[in-house]
C-alpha positions in Angstrom: -28.1 10.4 -1.7 -25.5 10.2 1.1 -24.5 13.3 2.9 -21.1 14.7 2.0 -18.8 16.4 4.5 -15.2 17.4 4.9 -12.8 14.6 5.9 -12.5 14.2 9.7 -9.4 15.7 11.3 -6.8 13.5 12.9 -7.7 15.0 16.2 -11.3 14.0 15.9 -10.3 10.5 14.8 -8.0 10.2 17.8 -10.8 11.5 20.1 -13.2 8.8 18.9 -10.5 6.2 19.3 -9.7 7.3 22.8 -13.4 7.2 23.7 -13.8 3.6 22.6 -10.6 2.6 24.3 -11.8 4.2 27.5 -14.9 1.9 27.5 -17.5 3.7 25.3 -19.5 1.5 22.9 -18.7 2.5 19.3 -22.3 1.8 18.3 -23.5 4.4 20.8 -21.1 7.2 19.7 -23.0 8.1 16.5 -25.9 9.4 18.7 -23.5 12.2 19.8 -21.1 12.4 16.9 -21.6 12.1 13.1 -19.6 9.1 12.0 -21.2 5.7 12.0 -20.4 3.0 14.5 -18.7 1.0 11.8 -16.5 3.9 10.8 -15.5 4.4 14.4 -14.8 0.6 14.7 -12.6 0.9 11.6 -10.7 3.8 13.1 -10.1 1.9 16.3 -8.9 -1.2 14.4 -6.5 1.0 12.3 -5.2 2.7 15.5 -4.6 -0.8 17.0 -2.6 -1.8 13.9 -0.6 1.5 14.1 0.2 0.8 17.8 1.2 -2.8 17.1 -1.7 -4.4 18.9 -3.0 -6.0 15.7 -1.3 -7.6 12.7 -4.2 -8.2 10.4 -3.5 -5.4 8.0 -1.2 -2.6 7.0 -0.3 0.3 9.3 -0.9 3.8 8.2 2.8 4.3 7.4 2.8 1.2 5.2 -0.3 2.5 3.4 1.5 5.8 2.7 4.7 4.0 1.5 2.9 1.4 -0.7 2.3 3.6 -3.8 5.8 4.9 -3.8 7.3 1.4 -3.5 5.1 0.2 -6.4 6.3 3.0 -8.6 9.9 2.2 -7.6 9.4 -1.5 -8.4 7.9 -0.6 -11.8 10.9 1.7 -12.6 13.4 -1.0 -11.6 11.7 -3.7 -13.7 11.7 -1.3 -16.7 15.4 -0.7 -16.1 16.2 -4.4 -15.8 14.3 -5.0 -19.1 16.3 -2.3 -20.9 19.6 -3.7 -19.5 18.6 -7.2 -20.7 17.9 -5.9 -24.2 21.1 -3.9 -24.3 23.2 -6.9 -23.1 21.6 -9.1 -25.8 22.3 -6.5 -28.5 25.9 -6.1 -27.5 26.3 -9.9 -27.4 24.9 -10.2 -30.9 27.1 -7.3 -32.1 30.3 -9.0 -31.0 29.2 -12.4 -32.2 29.1 -13.9 -28.8 25.8 -15.4 -29.6 25.6 -17.5 -32.7 22.6 -16.9 -35.1 19.7 -19.2 -34.5 20.1 -20.9 -37.9 23.6 -22.2 -37.1 23.8 -25.8 -36.0 26.3 -26.8 -33.4 28.4 -29.8 -34.3 29.7 -32.2 -31.8 
């Protein structure tokens, strides 16, 4: 069973990133520190995205905004659907839309 631990602090994350950027090998850092080499590489890649050096994924700010934007899109789609149904109802009420059984004559 994997070890469980508290999440790493942003200061620790930044320290590991700085060590790798200063020339340390991320595969050697787990000997001194707890996170795996792959975790440290992931942190460095995310820091590179946040700093604009990489464009192969989302920045941390985008990851924070994404759930809020998805909720807003859902709310807007629901509102649009309601408005569409209300508009159709009003059009039917004022006879702007002929019943389906009526044939148009030329």
